[in-house]
N, C-alpha and C positions, 0 to 999 in steps of 0.2 A: 334360389338360383336355378336358372333354366338348364336344360340338358346341354345346350350349346355352350353356355358359360362354364359348366362343369367340365366339358370336354376340353375347352381351351385351357382351363386351369390344370387339368391332368397333363396336357401336352407340354406345359411349361414348368411343371413341378421340378424341384431340384433333385439331383441324384447324389449318391455318395454316402459315406459312413454316417455323417451327421443326420442326413435325411432319413436313412434307414433306421437310426436309433429313434428319431422322432416319430416315425411311422409305427415302430414297435410300441412306443409309449401310448400312442393314440389307440392302437388295437387293444392294449391292456385296459384302457379306460372304457372303450366300447364293450369289451368282454364283461367287465364288471357290471355295467349298466344292463347289458342283455341278461345277465344272470339275475340281477335284482328285480328287473321290471318285465323281462321277456322282450324278444326281438321286436314285436309289433307294438310294444308299449314305449319305445324309445325312438326319438327322432334325431336327425343330424344336429339340430340346434341344441338339444339336450346334451348330446355328446360333446359338442364344442364348448358348451358352458362348463361341463364337468372337467374338461381339459384346459379351461381358462384361456381359450382362444376364440377368435371370431369364426362364425360359420364359414365365411369365405376362405379363411385359412385352412379349415378342415377339408373343404372341397379341393384345395390346392394339393392335398395329399391323397384323397380318396374321392372318386367320382360319384359314389353312391353309398347308401347304407348297406346295400347287399355286398359291395366290395369289402366293407369293414367286417361284415359277418363272415365272408369267405376267408379273409385273412385271419380272423379269430379261430375259425375251424382248422385252418392250415397250421396253426401253432401246434395242434395235436397231430393231424394226419400227415402233412407234408414234412414238417420239421422232425417229427418222430421217426419217420423213415430215414431221413438224412442222418440223424444222430445215432439211431439204434442199429440199423441193418449192418453197418460196417463192423459191429461187434461180432457178428456171426462169421465174418471172414478174417477176423484177427487171430493172433496166436492164442494157444491154450487148448485144453481138452474141450470136447463138446460140452461136458458138464460145466466146466468153468465159464465157457462163453454163454451158455444158457443162463447161468446164475447172474452174470454181468448184465445180460439183456433184461432180465426180470427186474433186477435192482434199478437199472436205469429207467425202465418203463414206469415202475411205481414211483420213483423219485420225480419223474416228469409230471406225474399227476399232482404230487404235492407242491411242485413249483409253479404249476399253471392251472390252478383249480377253476378259475373263472372260464378259461378257454375250454377245459374239459367238459364243464357243465354245458356250455354252449354247443360244443361238438356233439354231445349226446342228446340234446333236446331241440335244437333249432335247425336241423338239417332240412326239414320240410319247407322252411322259409326260402331256401335256395331255388333258383330256377333249375329246370331239369338238366340243362347243359352244365351248370356249375356243380350240381349234385353228382353228375357223372365224373367230373374231374376229381372230386373228393373220393369217390368210390374206387377210382383207379389206385390211389395211394393205399387205401384200406386193403384192397385185394393183394397188392404187392407185398405188404407187411405180412399178411396171413400166409400167402403162398411161400414166401421166403422162409418163414418159420417152419412150415410144413416140410419143405425140402431139407432144411437143417435137421429136423428131428428124424427124417428118413435116413439121412447120411449118418447121423449119430447112432441110429439103430444098426445100420449096416456095419459100423465100426465097433459095435459091441458095447457102447456106453449107455444106450437107451434100450427100452423094450416096448416100442410102439407098434402094435399090430396094425394100426391105421394112423399113419403120421398126420394126415390132413385133419382127421377128427381130433387127434391129440393137440394139434396146433390151435384149433378152435377152442378146446377145453382150457388150454393154458391162457389164451387171450381173454376168454370169458372171466377167468379167475383174476388175472392181473388188472383187468379193467374195472373190477369190482370196487376198489377203494374210491373211485370217482363218485360213487353213490353215497358213501357213508363216512369217509375219513374226515376228521376235523383236526386242525392243529392243536387244539386244546384237549384232545382225546387221550386215551390211555397210552397209545404208542406213538412215538415220534416217527416221522416218515422214513428215516434211515433204518430204524428197527423193523418197521413194517415191511420195508423193501427186502431186508435180509430174511425175514420169516417167509415171505412170499417166494423168494428164490428157493428156499428149502422145500416148500410145498410143491413148487413146479417140478423140481427134480424128482420128488416122490411120484408125482402124477405120471411122468414119462418113464418111470422105472430107472431113474439115474441117481438114486441115493448114493452118497459117498460110502464106499466100503462094501457095496452090494453089487456083485457082478451082474450086469444087465442080461447077458446070455442065459445065466441060470434062472433069472426071473422069467425070461421068455419061455424057457423049456418048461418051467413049472406051470405057466399059464396054458401052454399048449396041451400038456398032459391032463390038466384039470378039465379041459374043454372036451376031452374024448368021452 
C-alpha cells in the first residue's frame, strides 16, 4: 500500500467504542509479535496475518508500523499516566496512596507484558519526534511521584532527603518485574505487587507504624 493510500484509509477509518476495541486488539497482536521477533523483524503483512485480517484492513486502522509501535508503547507510558497519577490525588494517607500506586503499577506490568517489553527495548525504533512524545509522559510520571514524595515528607509520613532521587529509586524498583516476572513463577502478580508496595514504603521511610520524622532525625544525626 502506498503512503497516499494509507493516508486515505486513515482519514476514512471508523471511530467509536467498537473501533477503539478493535484497535486495542490489533495493538496487542503487534506487541506480541514485536516481542517475539523484534520490531524490525515484523512487517505489516505479518501483523495482519496474525490478526486474521487483510493488510488493507490493518492500514484502515493504522497508517504505518511505527504508529502501531507508538500505540504499543503508549499502553505503558500514556495509559499508565492516565490510570495511575489520579491515585496520588485521591483520598487516603500518603502511605496508602503510594502503596496503591505501586500495586497498580506492578499489576499493569503483569497485565501488559508484551507492551512493557516493547516499551523497554524498542524506543530507538521511533522517530525523534515520536520519541520526544513518549518521554513527555515518562517525565510527567517521574516528576509527579517526586512531588508526591516531597509532600509526604513535609506531612511527616515519609523521610526523603532527596524526593526526586527517591522517586527514581522507586520507579527503578517497580519497573524491575518487567525484566524477570513470569506468570508461572513463584509469585502471582497480585502477591508480587503487595510485596513491592511494602518495599517501596520502606525505601521512602514510610513503613507502617514507624514515624517518618523520627527516621529523618536519626538519619540527620548519623550524618553529623
